[in-house]
C-alpha positions in Angstrom: 0.1 0.0 -0.3 1.3 3.3 -1.0 0.2 7.0 -0.4 0.6 9.2 -3.2 4.2 10.4 -3.8 2.9 14.0 -4.5 1.1 13.8 -1.0 4.2 12.3 0.5 6.7 14.7 -0.8 4.7 17.7 0.4 4.2 16.4 3.8 7.9 15.3 4.1 8.9 18.9 3.0 7.1 20.8 5.3 6.8 18.9 8.8 9.1 20.0 11.1 9.9 17.3 14.1 12.8 18.1 16.5 14.3 15.8 19.4 14.9 18.8 21.9 16.1 16.2 24.4 17.0 12.3 24.1 15.1 11.5 26.8 11.6 13.6 26.3 9.7 12.9 23.3 10.3 14.7 20.0 8.5 18.0 19.4 6.0 18.9 16.4 6.5 21.7 15.5 4.6 21.9 12.2 1.9 19.3 11.5 1.2 20.1 7.2 -2.8 20.5 6.8 -5.0 17.9 6.3 -2.3 15.5 8.5 -2.6 15.0 12.1 -0.4 14.2 14.7 -1.3 10.4 16.0 1.3 10.3 18.7 5.1 10.7 19.5 7.9 8.9 21.1 11.6 9.8 21.9 12.6 9.0 18.7 10.1 9.9 16.7 6.2 11.5 15.6 3.4 9.4 13.8 1.0 11.2 11.7 -2.2 10.1 9.3 -4.0 11.9 6.2 -7.8 11.8 6.2 -7.2 9.6 2.8 -5.3 7.0 3.8 -7.5 5.8 7.1 -5.2 2.3 7.5 -2.3 4.2 6.8 0.5 5.8 9.3 3.7 8.1 8.9 6.2 7.3 11.2 8.8 10.1 10.8 11.8 10.0 13.2 13.4 13.4 14.1 16.3 14.5 12.6 19.4 13.1 14.4 18.0 10.8 16.3 19.1 6.7 15.8 16.9 3.6 15.3 15.3 3.6 11.9 17.8 1.0 10.7 16.5 -1.4 13.4 13.2 -1.0 13.3 13.4 -1.4 9.8 14.9 -4.6 10.7 12.5 -5.3 13.0 9.3 -5.1 11.0 11.1 -7.2 8.1 11.7 -10.2 10.6 8.3 -9.6 12.0 7.0 -9.4 8.3 2.6 -9.9 7.9 1.2 -10.6 11.3 -2.0 -10.1 12.9 -1.1 -8.5 16.0 1.6 -5.8 15.2 1.7 -3.1 12.4 2.9 -4.4 8.9 5.7 -1.6 7.1 4.7 -1.1 3.6 7.4 1.1 2.7 10.4 2.5 4.5 12.8 5.0 3.2 15.7 6.9 5.0 14.2 8.5 8.2 10.4 7.4 7.9 8.5 4.3 7.6 4.9 3.4 6.1 3.0 1.7 8.6 0.0 -0.1 8.7 -2.5 1.9 10.9 -3.7 -0.3 14.2 -7.1 0.9 15.7 -8.3 0.7 19.0 -7.7 2.3 22.7 -4.6 2.3 24.6 -4.7 0.1 27.7 -3.4 3.2 29.6 -6.3 5.7 28.4 -8.7 2.0 29.0 -7.9 2.5 32.8 -7.9 6.5 32.7 -11.9 6.5 31.6 -13.0 3.1 33.1 -13.4 1.1 30.4 -12.8 -2.7 31.2 -10.2 -4.8 29.5 -10.6 -7.8 28.8 -8.5 -11.2 29.3 -8.7 -12.2 25.6 -6.7 -8.7 25.2 -3.9 -9.5 27.9 -3.7 -13.3 26.1 -3.7 -12.0 22.9 -0.5 -9.9 23.5 1.2 -12.4 25.3 0.8 -14.8 22.2 2.1 -12.2 19.8 5.0 -11.2 22.3 6.0 -15.3 21.6 5.9 -14.6 18.1 7.7 -12.0 17.9 10.4 -13.7 20.2 10.1 -17.0 18.0 10.9 -14.9 14.6 14.4 -13.7 16.5 13.0 -10.7 18.5 13.2 -9.3 22.4 10.0 -7.9 22.7 10.8 -4.5 24.5 9.5 -1.3 26.2 5.9 -3.2 26.1 3.5 -1.3 28.3 -0.1 0.2 28.4 0.2 2.9 26.1 1.7 0.8 23.1 -1.0 -2.2 23.6 -4.2 -1.5 22.1 -7.7 -2.9 22.5 -10.2 -3.0 19.7 -13.5 -5.2 19.9 -12.3 -7.0 22.4 -8.8 -8.2 21.3 -5.1 -7.5 22.0 -3.1 -5.7 20.0 0.7 -4.1 20.1 2.1 -1.1 18.7 5.7 0.8 18.3 8.0 -2.2 17.7 10.9 0.0 18.0 13.0 -1.3 20.6 12.3 -5.4 19.8 16.0 -5.7 19.0 17.2 -4.9 21.9 18.5 -8.1 23.9 18.6 -6.7 27.4 16.2 -7.7 30.3 13.1 -5.7 30.8 9.9 -7.0 33.0 7.3 -4.3 32.0 4.9 -6.2 30.4 5.3 -9.4 32.8 4.7 -6.8 35.8 1.6 -5.4 34.1 0.2 -8.9 33.0 0.9 -9.6 36.6 -1.3 -6.4 38.1 -3.9 -7.3 35.7 -4.8 -10.5 37.0 -3.7 -10.0 40.7 -5.2 -6.6 41.2 -7.2 -5.2 38.0 -9.2 -8.5 37.2 -10.1 -9.1 41.1 -11.0 -5.7 42.3 -11.3 -2.9 39.4 -12.6 -4.4 36.0 -16.3 -3.7 36.2 -16.4 -0.8 38.6 -15.8 1.4 36.0 -13.7 3.7 37.9 -11.7 6.5 36.4 -8.1 7.4 37.2 -7.2 10.6 36.4 -3.6 11.6 34.8 -2.3 12.3 37.9 -2.9 9.4 39.5 -1.6 7.5 36.8 1.5 9.5 36.5 2.5 9.0 40.0 1.8 4.8 39.6 4.2 5.4 36.3 6.8 7.1 38.6 6.6 4.9 41.4 6.8 1.9 39.3 10.1 3.6 38.1 11.5 4.1 41.7 10.5 0.6 42.4 12.1 -1.1 39.9 15.3 1.3 40.2 15.8 0.5 43.6 15.6 -3.3 43.1 18.5 -2.7 40.1 20.2 -1.3 42.8 20.1 -3.3 46.1 20.8 -6.2 43.9 
């Protein structure tokens, strides 16, 4: 699947993305009309065009690394039900299949029940990625999506890093031990400051465990 070359080149000439700090998400200074900003990460920003609803462009900020590694990750994944598919890649950007849905983070934020099937779909998808020689990394509530009761993953840019990462294991454990028995059907909404406090607390907890090993 392709985006019209004129539309694509016009976008690439007009869009402005920069990385102000390697520890923070990139900053989008200009999104040309009628494109919309879908999301940002520490390396890149993701954009969509209304004429191409099944596609997104992931554009790396100038100077940010990782494009080559991400292209290789998508090459190894190939066509799969649970992950985006990379249809085209050129220096600094990728054209990907758009995965629809709501993130698990937003499910918690808005009180939307997360079904066990979603968790198990993700578990199976990660097993599939490992079988293909990848190392699922940085899998958390913002890059796991739920759509019609099924689970999907986005942002595989770090799947080449062969280093320990327990985020998904810890999230899955919290789902079955805390969320499923106590929270799933209550419809409670959690404000951003609460979720941010949980995120920071988890980070401090993991950092402390590493220090005292």
